[in-house]
BAFI-233233 format. One record per residue: x, y, z of N, C-alpha, C in turn; chain. Coordinates in nm, 2 decimals. Example, Ala and Ser with C-alpha at 12.3 -4.5 7.8 and 13.67 -1.06 7.14 Angstrom:
BEGIN
+--------+--------+--------+--------+--------+--------+--------+--------+--------+--------+
:    n.X :    n.Y :    n.Z :   ca.X :   ca.Y :   ca.Z :    c.X :    c.Y :    c.Z : chaine :
+--------+--------+--------+--------+--------+--------+--------+--------+--------+--------+
:   1.32 :  -0.57 :   0.78 :   1.23 :  -0.45 :   0.78 :   1.32 :  -0.33 :   0.78 :      A :
:   1.28 :  -0.22 :   0.71 :   1.37 :  -0.11 :   0.71 :   1.29 :   0.00 :   0.79 :      A :
+--------+--------+--------+--------+--------+--------+--------+--------+--------+--------+
! end
This chain:
BEGIN
+--------+--------+--------+--------+--------+--------+--------+--------+--------+--------+
:    n.X :    n.Y :    n.Z :   ca.X :   ca.Y :   ca.Z :    c.X :    c.Y :    c.Z : chaine :
+--------+--------+--------+--------+--------+--------+--------+--------+--------+--------+
:  -0.61 :   2.21 :   0.24 :  -0.60 :   2.06 :   0.24 :  -0.73 :   1.99 :   0.20 :      A :
:  -0.84 :   2.04 :   0.25 :  -0.97 :   1.98 :   0.21 :  -1.00 :   2.00 :   0.06 :      A :
:  -0.96 :   2.11 :   0.00 :  -0.98 :   2.13 :  -0.14 :  -0.90 :   2.03 :  -0.22 :      A :
:  -0.78 :   2.01 :  -0.18 :  -0.69 :   1.92 :  -0.26 :  -0.75 :   1.78 :  -0.25 :      A :
:  -0.79 :   1.74 :  -0.13 :  -0.85 :   1.60 :  -0.12 :  -0.98 :   1.59 :  -0.21 :      A :
:  -1.06 :   1.69 :  -0.21 :  -1.18 :   1.69 :  -0.30 :  -1.14 :   1.67 :  -0.45 :      A :
:  -1.04 :   1.75 :  -0.49 :  -0.99 :   1.75 :  -0.62 :  -0.94 :   1.61 :  -0.66 :      A :
:  -0.86 :   1.55 :  -0.57 :  -0.80 :   1.42 :  -0.59 :  -0.91 :   1.31 :  -0.59 :      A :
:  -1.01 :   1.33 :  -0.51 :  -1.12 :   1.23 :  -0.51 :  -1.20 :   1.24 :  -0.64 :      A :
:  -1.22 :   1.37 :  -0.69 :  -1.29 :   1.38 :  -0.81 :  -1.21 :   1.32 :  -0.93 :      A :
:  -1.08 :   1.34 :  -0.93 :  -1.00 :   1.28 :  -1.03 :  -1.01 :   1.13 :  -1.03 :      A :
:  -1.01 :   1.07 :  -0.91 :  -1.02 :   0.93 :  -0.89 :  -1.15 :   0.88 :  -0.94 :      A :
:  -1.26 :   0.94 :  -0.91 :  -1.39 :   0.90 :  -0.96 :  -1.40 :   0.91 :  -1.11 :      A :
:  -1.34 :   1.02 :  -1.17 :  -1.34 :   1.04 :  -1.31 :  -1.27 :   0.92 :  -1.38 :      A :
:  -1.15 :   0.88 :  -1.33 :  -1.08 :   0.77 :  -1.39 :  -1.15 :   0.64 :  -1.37 :      A :
:  -1.21 :   0.62 :  -1.25 :  -1.29 :   0.50 :  -1.23 :  -1.41 :   0.50 :  -1.32 :      A :
:  -1.48 :   0.61 :  -1.34 :  -1.60 :   0.62 :  -1.43 :  -1.55 :   0.58 :  -1.57 :      A :
:  -1.44 :   0.64 :  -1.62 :  -1.39 :   0.61 :  -1.75 :  -1.37 :   0.46 :  -1.77 :      A :
:  -1.30 :   0.40 :  -1.68 :  -1.27 :   0.25 :  -1.68 :  -1.40 :   0.17 :  -1.68 :      A :
:  -1.49 :   0.21 :  -1.59 :  -1.62 :   0.13 :  -1.59 :  -1.70 :   0.15 :  -1.72 :      A :
:  -1.70 :   0.27 :  -1.77 :  -1.77 :   0.30 :  -1.90 :  -1.71 :   0.22 :  -2.01 :      A :
:  -1.58 :   0.22 :  -2.02 :  -1.51 :   0.15 :  -2.13 :  -1.54 :   0.00 :  -2.12 :      A :
:  -1.53 :  -0.05 :  -2.00 :  -1.56 :  -0.20 :  -1.98 :  -1.71 :  -0.23 :  -2.02 :      A :
:  -1.80 :  -0.14 :  -1.97 :  -1.94 :  -0.16 :  -2.01 :  -1.96 :  -0.16 :  -2.16 :      A :
:  -1.91 :  -0.06 :  -2.23 :  -1.93 :  -0.05 :  -2.37 :  -1.87 :  -0.17 :  -2.44 :      A :
:  -1.75 :  -0.22 :  -2.40 :  -1.69 :  -0.33 :  -2.46 :  -1.78 :  -0.45 :  -2.45 :      A :
:  -1.83 :  -0.48 :  -2.33 :  -1.92 :  -0.60 :  -2.31 :  -2.05 :  -0.58 :  -2.38 :      A :
:  -2.11 :  -0.46 :  -2.38 :  -2.24 :  -0.43 :  -2.44 :  -2.23 :  -0.45 :  -2.59 :      A :
:  -2.12 :  -0.41 :  -2.65 :  -2.10 :  -0.43 :  -2.80 :  -2.10 :  -0.57 :  -2.84 :      A :
:  -2.08 :  -0.67 :  -2.76 :  -2.08 :  -0.81 :  -2.79 :  -2.22 :  -0.87 :  -2.79 :      A :
:  -2.32 :  -0.79 :  -2.73 :  -2.46 :  -0.85 :  -2.72 :  -2.53 :  -0.84 :  -2.86 :      A :
:  -2.62 :  -0.94 :  -2.87 :  -2.69 :  -0.95 :  -3.00 :  -2.78 :  -0.83 :  -3.02 :      A :
:  -2.77 :  -0.78 :  -3.14 :  -2.86 :  -0.67 :  -3.18 :  -2.80 :  -0.53 :  -3.15 :      A :
:  -2.69 :  -0.52 :  -3.08 :  -2.62 :  -0.39 :  -3.05 :  -2.54 :  -0.35 :  -3.17 :      A :
:  -2.56 :  -0.23 :  -3.22 :  -2.49 :  -0.17 :  -3.33 :  -2.40 :  -0.06 :  -3.27 :      A :
:  -2.28 :  -0.05 :  -3.32 :  -2.19 :   0.06 :  -3.28 :  -2.15 :   0.14 :  -3.40 :      A :
:  -2.17 :   0.27 :  -3.39 :  -2.13 :   0.36 :  -3.50 :  -1.98 :   0.39 :  -3.49 :      A :
:  -1.93 :   0.46 :  -3.59 :  -1.79 :   0.49 :  -3.60 :  -1.75 :   0.58 :  -3.48 :      A :
:  -1.84 :   0.66 :  -3.43 :  -1.81 :   0.75 :  -3.32 :  -1.80 :   0.68 :  -3.19 :      A :
:  -1.86 :   0.56 :  -3.18 :  -1.86 :   0.48 :  -3.05 :  -2.00 :   0.48 :  -2.99 :      A :
:  -2.10 :   0.55 :  -3.05 :  -2.24 :   0.54 :  -3.00 :  -2.29 :   0.40 :  -3.02 :      A :
:  -2.35 :   0.35 :  -2.92 :  -2.41 :   0.21 :  -2.94 :  -2.56 :   0.23 :  -2.93 :      A :
:  -2.63 :   0.14 :  -3.01 :  -2.78 :   0.15 :  -3.01 :  -2.84 :   0.01 :  -3.03 :      A :
:  -2.96 :   0.00 :  -2.99 :  -3.04 :  -0.12 :  -3.01 :  -3.18 :  -0.07 :  -3.06 :      A :
:  -3.23 :  -0.13 :  -3.17 :  -3.36 :  -0.09 :  -3.22 :  -3.47 :  -0.18 :  -3.14 :      A :
:  -3.55 :  -0.11 :  -3.06 :  -3.65 :  -0.17 :  -2.99 :  -3.78 :  -0.19 :  -3.08 :      A :
:  -3.81 :  -0.08 :  -3.15 :  -3.92 :  -0.08 :  -3.24 :  -3.89 :   0.02 :  -3.36 :      A :
:  -3.90 :  -0.03 :  -3.48 :  -3.88 :   0.05 :  -3.60 :  -4.01 :   0.07 :  -3.67 :      A :
:  -4.04 :   0.20 :  -3.69 :  -4.17 :   0.23 :  -3.76 :  -4.13 :   0.30 :  -3.89 :      A :
:  -4.22 :   0.29 :  -3.99 :  -4.20 :   0.36 :  -4.11 :  -4.25 :   0.50 :  -4.09 :      A :
:  -4.17 :   0.60 :  -4.12 :  -4.21 :   0.74 :  -4.09 :  -4.10 :   0.83 :  -4.14 :      A :
:  -4.12 :   0.96 :  -4.11 :  -4.02 :   1.06 :  -4.15 :  -3.89 :   1.05 :  -4.06 :      A :
:  -3.78 :   1.08 :  -4.12 :  -3.66 :   1.09 :  -4.04 :  -3.63 :   1.24 :  -4.01 :      A :
:  -3.60 :   1.27 :  -3.88 :  -3.58 :   1.41 :  -3.85 :  -3.44 :   1.45 :  -3.91 :      A :
:  -3.43 :   1.59 :  -3.92 :  -3.30 :   1.65 :  -3.95 :  -3.24 :   1.71 :  -3.83 :      A :
:  -3.12 :   1.75 :  -3.84 :  -3.05 :   1.81 :  -3.72 :  -3.12 :   1.93 :  -3.67 :      A :
:  -3.19 :   2.01 :  -3.75 :  -3.25 :   2.13 :  -3.71 :  -3.40 :   2.12 :  -3.68 :      A :
:  -3.45 :   2.00 :  -3.67 :  -3.59 :   1.98 :  -3.63 :  -3.61 :   1.99 :  -3.48 :      A :
:  -3.73 :   2.02 :  -3.45 :  -3.78 :   2.01 :  -3.31 :  -3.87 :   1.89 :  -3.31 :      A :
:  -3.85 :   1.80 :  -3.21 :  -3.92 :   1.68 :  -3.20 :  -3.98 :   1.66 :  -3.06 :      A :
:  -4.09 :   1.58 :  -3.05 :  -4.14 :   1.54 :  -2.92 :  -4.09 :   1.40 :  -2.90 :      A :
:  -4.03 :   1.38 :  -2.78 :  -3.98 :   1.24 :  -2.75 :  -4.03 :   1.20 :  -2.61 :      A :
:  -4.03 :   1.07 :  -2.60 :  -4.04 :   1.01 :  -2.46 :  -3.89 :   0.96 :  -2.44 :      A :
:  -3.84 :   0.98 :  -2.32 :  -3.71 :   0.94 :  -2.29 :  -3.69 :   0.89 :  -2.15 :      A :
:  -3.61 :   0.79 :  -2.13 :  -3.56 :   0.75 :  -2.00 :  -3.41 :   0.76 :  -2.00 :      A :
:  -3.35 :   0.85 :  -1.93 :  -3.21 :   0.87 :  -1.92 :  -3.16 :   0.82 :  -1.79 :      A :
:  -3.05 :   0.73 :  -1.80 :  -2.99 :   0.67 :  -1.68 :  -2.84 :   0.68 :  -1.68 :      A :
:  -2.79 :   0.68 :  -1.56 :  -2.64 :   0.65 :  -1.54 :  -2.63 :   0.50 :  -1.55 :      A :
:  -2.51 :   0.45 :  -1.57 :  -2.49 :   0.30 :  -1.57 :  -2.52 :   0.23 :  -1.44 :      A :
:  -2.52 :   0.31 :  -1.33 :  -2.55 :   0.24 :  -1.20 :  -2.71 :   0.24 :  -1.18 :      A :
:  -2.78 :   0.28 :  -1.28 :  -2.93 :   0.28 :  -1.27 :  -3.00 :   0.40 :  -1.22 :      A :
:  -2.92 :   0.50 :  -1.18 :  -2.98 :   0.63 :  -1.13 :  -3.05 :   0.70 :  -1.25 :      A :
:  -3.18 :   0.73 :  -1.23 :  -3.26 :   0.79 :  -1.33 :  -3.23 :   0.94 :  -1.33 :      A :
:  -3.20 :   0.99 :  -1.45 :  -3.18 :   1.13 :  -1.47 :  -3.30 :   1.20 :  -1.52 :      A :
:  -3.38 :   1.13 :  -1.60 :  -3.50 :   1.19 :  -1.66 :  -3.59 :   1.07 :  -1.70 :      A :
:  -3.72 :   1.08 :  -1.69 :  -3.81 :   0.98 :  -1.73 :  -3.95 :   1.04 :  -1.77 :      A :
:  -3.97 :   1.06 :  -1.89 :  -4.09 :   1.12 :  -1.94 :  -4.20 :   1.01 :  -1.96 :      A :
:  -4.15 :   0.88 :  -1.97 :  -4.25 :   0.77 :  -1.98 :  -4.33 :   0.77 :  -1.85 :      A :
:  -4.26 :   0.78 :  -1.73 :  -4.33 :   0.77 :  -1.60 :  -4.43 :   0.89 :  -1.59 :      A :
:  -4.39 :   1.01 :  -1.63 :  -4.48 :   1.13 :  -1.62 :  -4.59 :   1.12 :  -1.73 :      A :
:  -4.57 :   1.04 :  -1.83 :  -4.66 :   1.03 :  -1.95 :  -4.67 :   1.16 :  -2.02 :      A :
:  -4.56 :   1.24 :  -2.02 :  -4.56 :   1.37 :  -2.09 :  -4.44 :   1.37 :  -2.18 :      A :
:  -4.46 :   1.36 :  -2.31 :  -4.34 :   1.38 :  -2.40 :  -4.28 :   1.51 :  -2.38 :      A :
:  -4.15 :   1.52 :  -2.41 :  -4.07 :   1.64 :  -2.40 :  -4.04 :   1.69 :  -2.54 :      A :
:  -4.05 :   1.82 :  -2.56 :  -4.02 :   1.89 :  -2.69 :  -3.87 :   1.93 :  -2.69 :      A :
:  -3.79 :   1.89 :  -2.78 :  -3.65 :   1.92 :  -2.78 :  -3.61 :   1.96 :  -2.93 :      A :
:  -3.51 :   2.04 :  -2.93 :  -3.44 :   2.08 :  -3.06 :  -3.32 :   1.99 :  -3.07 :      A :
:  -3.31 :   1.91 :  -3.18 :  -3.21 :   1.81 :  -3.19 :  -3.07 :   1.87 :  -3.18 :      A :
:  -3.05 :   1.99 :  -3.25 :  -2.92 :   2.05 :  -3.25 :  -2.87 :   2.11 :  -3.12 :      A :
:  -2.96 :   2.11 :  -3.02 :  -2.92 :   2.15 :  -2.88 :  -2.89 :   2.04 :  -2.79 :      A :
:  -2.90 :   1.92 :  -2.83 :  -2.88 :   1.80 :  -2.75 :  -2.73 :   1.76 :  -2.75 :      A :
:  -2.69 :   1.67 :  -2.66 :  -2.55 :   1.63 :  -2.67 :  -2.52 :   1.56 :  -2.80 :      A :
:  -2.40 :   1.55 :  -2.84 :  -2.36 :   1.50 :  -2.97 :  -2.41 :   1.36 :  -2.99 :      A :
:  -2.40 :   1.27 :  -2.89 :  -2.44 :   1.13 :  -2.91 :  -2.59 :   1.12 :  -2.94 :      A :
:  -2.67 :   1.20 :  -2.87 :  -2.82 :   1.20 :  -2.90 :  -2.85 :   1.26 :  -3.04 :      A :
:  -2.77 :   1.36 :  -3.08 :  -2.79 :   1.42 :  -3.21 :  -2.77 :   1.31 :  -3.32 :      A :
:  -2.66 :   1.24 :  -3.30 :  -2.63 :   1.13 :  -3.40 :  -2.74 :   1.02 :  -3.39 :      A :
:  -2.77 :   0.98 :  -3.27 :  -2.87 :   0.87 :  -3.26 :  -3.01 :   0.90 :  -3.31 :      A :
:  -3.06 :   1.02 :  -3.28 :  -3.19 :   1.06 :  -3.32 :  -3.20 :   1.07 :  -3.48 :      A :
:  -3.10 :   1.10 :  -3.54 :  -3.10 :   1.11 :  -3.69 :  -3.10 :   0.97 :  -3.75 :      A :
:  -3.08 :   0.86 :  -3.67 :  -3.10 :   0.73 :  -3.72 :  -3.24 :   0.67 :  -3.71 :      A :
:  -3.32 :   0.75 :  -3.64 :  -3.46 :   0.70 :  -3.61 :  -3.56 :   0.76 :  -3.71 :      A :
:  -3.68 :   0.70 :  -3.70 :  -3.79 :   0.76 :  -3.78 :  -3.90 :   0.79 :  -3.67 :      A :
:  -3.99 :   0.87 :  -3.72 :  -4.11 :   0.91 :  -3.63 :  -4.18 :   0.79 :  -3.58 :      A :
:  -4.20 :   0.77 :  -3.45 :  -4.27 :   0.66 :  -3.40 :  -4.18 :   0.55 :  -3.35 :      A :
:  -4.05 :   0.55 :  -3.39 :  -3.96 :   0.44 :  -3.35 :  -3.91 :   0.46 :  -3.21 :      A :
:  -3.86 :   0.35 :  -3.16 :  -3.80 :   0.35 :  -3.02 :  -3.67 :   0.28 :  -3.03 :      A :
:  -3.57 :   0.35 :  -2.98 :  -3.43 :   0.29 :  -2.97 :  -3.38 :   0.30 :  -2.83 :      A :
:  -3.28 :   0.22 :  -2.80 :  -3.20 :   0.24 :  -2.68 :  -3.06 :   0.28 :  -2.72 :      A :
:  -3.00 :   0.38 :  -2.65 :  -2.87 :   0.43 :  -2.68 :  -2.78 :   0.42 :  -2.56 :      A :
:  -2.65 :   0.39 :  -2.59 :  -2.55 :   0.40 :  -2.48 :  -2.45 :   0.50 :  -2.54 :      A :
:  -2.44 :   0.62 :  -2.47 :  -2.36 :   0.73 :  -2.52 :  -2.23 :   0.74 :  -2.44 :      A :
:  -2.12 :   0.72 :  -2.51 :  -1.99 :   0.73 :  -2.44 :  -1.97 :   0.87 :  -2.39 :      A :
:  -1.89 :   0.89 :  -2.29 :  -1.87 :   1.02 :  -2.22 :  -1.82 :   1.12 :  -2.32 :      A :
:  -1.74 :   1.09 :  -2.42 :  -1.69 :   1.19 :  -2.52 :  -1.80 :   1.24 :  -2.61 :      A :
:  -1.91 :   1.17 :  -2.61 :  -2.03 :   1.22 :  -2.69 :  -2.14 :   1.27 :  -2.60 :      A :
:  -2.11 :   1.28 :  -2.47 :  -2.20 :   1.34 :  -2.38 :  -2.14 :   1.46 :  -2.31 :      A :
:  -2.12 :   1.45 :  -2.18 :  -2.07 :   1.56 :  -2.10 :  -1.92 :   1.55 :  -2.07 :      A :
:  -1.86 :   1.44 :  -2.11 :  -1.71 :   1.43 :  -2.11 :  -1.65 :   1.43 :  -1.97 :      A :
:  -1.53 :   1.49 :  -1.97 :  -1.45 :   1.48 :  -1.84 :  -1.51 :   1.57 :  -1.73 :      A :
:  -1.59 :   1.67 :  -1.76 :  -1.64 :   1.76 :  -1.66 :  -1.77 :   1.71 :  -1.60 :      A :
:  -1.85 :   1.64 :  -1.67 :  -1.98 :   1.61 :  -1.62 :  -2.07 :   1.73 :  -1.61 :      A :
:  -2.17 :   1.73 :  -1.52 :  -2.26 :   1.84 :  -1.51 :  -2.28 :   1.87 :  -1.36 :      A :
:  -2.17 :   1.88 :  -1.29 :  -2.18 :   1.91 :  -1.14 :  -2.23 :   1.78 :  -1.07 :      A :
:  -2.34 :   1.80 :  -0.99 :  -2.39 :   1.69 :  -0.91 :  -2.47 :   1.58 :  -0.98 :      A :
:  -2.53 :   1.62 :  -1.10 :  -2.62 :   1.53 :  -1.16 :  -2.55 :   1.42 :  -1.24 :      A :
:  -2.45 :   1.46 :  -1.33 :  -2.38 :   1.36 :  -1.41 :  -2.23 :   1.37 :  -1.38 :      A :
:  -2.18 :   1.26 :  -1.33 :  -2.03 :   1.26 :  -1.29 :  -1.94 :   1.27 :  -1.41 :      A :
:  -1.81 :   1.30 :  -1.39 :  -1.72 :   1.31 :  -1.50 :  -1.70 :   1.17 :  -1.57 :      A :
:  -1.68 :   1.17 :  -1.70 :  -1.66 :   1.05 :  -1.78 :  -1.77 :   0.95 :  -1.77 :      A :
:  -1.89 :   0.99 :  -1.75 :  -2.01 :   0.90 :  -1.74 :  -2.06 :   0.86 :  -1.87 :      A :
:  -2.08 :   0.73 :  -1.89 :  -2.15 :   0.67 :  -2.00 :  -2.30 :   0.68 :  -1.97 :      A :
:  -2.38 :   0.73 :  -2.06 :  -2.53 :   0.74 :  -2.03 :  -2.61 :   0.65 :  -2.12 :      A :
:  -2.72 :   0.60 :  -2.06 :  -2.81 :   0.51 :  -2.13 :  -2.94 :   0.59 :  -2.15 :      A :
:  -2.99 :   0.58 :  -2.27 :  -3.12 :   0.64 :  -2.31 :  -3.21 :   0.54 :  -2.37 :      A :
:  -3.34 :   0.55 :  -2.34 :  -3.45 :   0.47 :  -2.41 :  -3.54 :   0.58 :  -2.46 :      A :
:  -3.54 :   0.60 :  -2.60 :  -3.61 :   0.71 :  -2.66 :  -3.71 :   0.66 :  -2.77 :      A :
:  -3.82 :   0.73 :  -2.77 :  -3.92 :   0.71 :  -2.87 :  -3.95 :   0.85 :  -2.93 :      A :
:  -3.94 :   0.86 :  -3.06 :  -3.98 :   0.99 :  -3.13 :  -4.13 :   0.98 :  -3.14 :      A :
:  -4.20 :   1.07 :  -3.07 :  -4.34 :   1.07 :  -3.07 :  -4.39 :   1.15 :  -3.20 :      A :
:  -4.32 :   1.26 :  -3.22 :  -4.36 :   1.35 :  -3.33 :  -4.25 :   1.44 :  -3.38 :      A :
:  -4.24 :   1.46 :  -3.51 :  -4.15 :   1.56 :  -3.56 :  -4.24 :   1.68 :  -3.58 :      A :
:  -4.20 :   1.79 :  -3.51 :  -4.29 :   1.91 :  -3.51 :  -4.27 :   1.99 :  -3.64 :      A :
+--------+--------+--------+--------+--------+--------+--------+--------+--------+--------+
! end
């Protein structure tokens, strides 16, 4: 009985997350300066620099602040003042798409729909099912 209740609760929160995410993205898309790609990724250019554009197979150093829509911080390299080295092709689909829009030194904000992130399953306790994620990213260096 307890397992079934947990399953139903998870299903309920997944549906709730999906609805909250869709509502958020709809309202966010109406804000000035927000661009939405064909895939549904939304972004805002905070600072655009002239520089190299990374490719899908590049390793880059980034500063990032990743959040859930409720404000829960998932990662914050700005606070640690330590950029993180990542391979673009190993990131979630939404970040792969977004980072390829940027140039070295630029800073963008992204809102990644669940289908371009961890989708219906989430990642266990850290990212719930159907979660829209918010990222504030600066490409520090293309390695």
